[in-house]
Each structure stands twice: as structure tokens, then as C-alpha cells.
C-alpha positions as CSV (number, residue, x, y, z in Angstrom):
1,M,0.0,0.0,0.0
2,A,1.5,3.3,-1.1
3,K,1.4,6.0,1.5
4,R,0.9,9.4,-0.1
5,T,2.5,12.6,1.1
6,I,0.7,15.9,1.1
7,I,2.3,19.3,1.3
8,G,0.0,22.1,2.4
9,T,-0.5,25.3,4.4
10,V,-1.9,25.1,8.0
11,V,-5.2,27.2,8.1
12,S,-6.3,26.2,11.5
13,D,-4.7,24.8,14.7
14,K,-7.5,25.5,17.2
15,A,-8.3,21.9,18.0
16,D,-6.0,19.9,20.3
17,K,-3.5,17.7,18.4
18,T,-5.3,18.5,15.1
19,I,-4.4,20.8,12.2
20,V,-6.3,21.7,9.1
21,L,-4.3,21.8,5.9
22,S,-5.2,23.6,2.7
23,V,-3.8,22.2,-0.5
24,T,-4.2,24.3,-3.7
25,E,-3.6,22.6,-7.1
26,R,-3.7,24.2,-10.5
27,K,-5.5,22.4,-13.3
28,T,-6.1,23.0,-17.0
29,H,-9.6,22.5,-18.4
30,P,-9.5,19.8,-21.0
31,L,-11.7,21.5,-23.6
32,Y,-11.2,25.3,-22.9
33,K,-7.5,25.0,-21.9
34,K,-8.1,27.6,-19.2
35,Q,-6.2,27.2,-15.9
36,Y,-8.1,27.2,-12.6
37,S,-7.2,26.6,-9.0
38,R,-8.8,23.9,-6.8
39,T,-8.4,24.0,-3.0
40,T,-8.9,21.0,-0.8
41,K,-8.9,20.9,3.0
42,Y,-7.4,17.9,4.9
43,I,-7.5,17.2,8.7
44,A,-4.1,15.9,10.1
45,H,-2.9,14.7,13.5
46,D,-0.3,16.9,15.2
47,E,0.9,15.0,18.3
48,K,3.0,17.8,19.8
49,N,0.9,20.8,18.7
50,E,4.0,22.2,17.0
51,A,2.5,23.5,13.7
52,K,1.0,26.9,13.7
53,V,-1.3,28.8,11.3
54,G,0.6,29.8,8.1
55,D,3.3,27.0,8.3
56,L,4.0,24.9,5.3
57,V,3.9,21.3,6.4
58,E,4.3,17.8,5.1
59,A,1.7,15.2,6.2
60,K,1.8,11.4,5.5
61,E,-1.1,9.1,5.1
62,V,-1.7,6.7,8.0
63,R,-4.4,4.4,9.4
64,P,-7.6,6.2,10.4
65,I,-7.1,8.2,13.6
66,S,-10.7,9.5,13.8
67,A,-13.7,9.9,11.6
68,R,-12.0,12.5,9.3
69,K,-8.3,12.3,10.2
70,R,-6.3,10.1,7.9
71,L,-3.0,12.1,7.9
72,K,-0.2,12.6,10.4
73,L,2.2,15.5,10.5
74,E,5.5,14.4,9.2
75,R,7.6,17.6,9.4
76,I,7.3,21.4,9.1
77,V,8.8,22.5,5.8
78,S,8.9,26.2,6.6
79,K,7.5,28.4,9.4
80,A,5.1,31.2,8.8
81,A,6.6,34.6,7.9
82,I,4.3,36.2,10.4
83,S,2.7,34.5,13.4
84,K,-0.8,35.0,14.8
85,E,0.7,36.9,17.7
86,D,2.5,39.4,15.4
87,T,-0.6,40.6,13.5
88,V,-1.6,44.3,13.6
89,E,-4.7,43.6,15.7
90,A,-2.7,41.7,18.3
91,I,0.0,44.3,18.6
92,T,-2.4,47.2,18.9
93,A,-4.4,45.3,21.5
94,T,-1.4,44.8,23.7
95,K,-0.3,48.4,23.4
96,T,-3.7,49.7,24.4
97,E,-3.7,47.4,27.4
98,E,-0.2,48.7,28.4
99,G,-1.4,52.3,28.1
100,E,-4.3,51.8,30.4
101,E,-2.1,50.5,33.3
């Protein structure tokens, strides 16, 4: 049985030990020859909760872990350029809290 490997971007890490991957592939229409994008979401198991939103990760197919989880996090290919804590809203919220004290 061939285990497939999926490379995608983490779009959610809110659930415990679970991440949601978004994989975008470009296809060409057979008749009209126009290219279009197709996005698919996969649920993967992240044992150590190490992947964060925006990370590019590699997941490998394993036996079913739950009803929708069939993938397991293999490795983090690259970290996100900006983390959730570094967004404009998060930074301005912390500065206003510091100003009130």
C-alpha cells in the first residue's frame, strides 16, 4: 500500500492535536484550456501541537485516527513569515492594554 505525502499550508490549529491543511492545485480545463485553482482541506494529526497557522507542512497518510483524520504531521517544511501573535490587531491590542495600566 503506497502512502501518499501531502504538502499544504496550515489554516487552523485550534483543535487539540489537530491541524487543518489547505492544498491548492492548478488544473487545466481539457476543452477550454483555461487554468483554474482547486483548494482541498485535509485534517491531520499533530501529536505535539507544533504546527501553527501559516506554516508549510508535510503530512503522511496513516491508518484512520478519527472519523476524518487520515493524515499525520511528518515535518514542518517552513515556518510562517508572520505569526498570529504578530498581527496588527494583536500588537495594537497589547499596546492599548499597556497604556491603560
